N, C-alpha and C positions, 0 to 999 in steps of 0.2 A: 230224808233228806232237808236240810236247813236252806231256807231262802234268804237272799239279802234284802233287808229292809232299810229305808233312808227316811231322814226329815231334812230340813233345810240345811243343817249345819254338820251331820255325821251320818255314817252308816253303820248298821249292827245286824248280828245274827242271832242275837239273844231274843227268843221268842217270849220271854217272860215280861220284857218291857214294851209297854204300849206307849208311854210318853218319854220324850228326850229329856235327860237332865238338865242340859245346856240350854235350850230354846224354849222348852215347854211344849212343843207341837208334837203331834201324833205320827207314830212311823206308818209309811205305806210301802208298798212294793217297789222296788227299784228298777223292775223290769217293766218294759212297754206292753199293754195288752195285745193278745194275739190278733191277727188280720187275716181275714178270709175274703176273697173277692166274691165268694158265693154267701155273703152273709145275708140270710132271709129277713132279719130284723133292722137292717140299717136304715131303713125308710122311717120306720117307728122311733128309733132312737133320735133321728133328726127332727122329726115332728115334736117329739117331748122336749128336747132342747130348744127349739123355737117358741114353744108354749112358755116354758120356763123363762126365757129372756123376756118375753112379752110380759109376763107377770111380775117380773123384777125380781125373782128368787134366783136367779143365776148370774 
């Protein structure tokens, strides 16, 4: 099964391409991440995101 991937200017299903020819950015998944209300790691992710903001790396 092929997955749709996108950059800022285009979409592709070609898995051999990592970087867009037009804009030079990397392709990433065009679909949103899955969400679960029972996510047991959500607190850890929020804490790590807050630490990254404080350190200036986010």
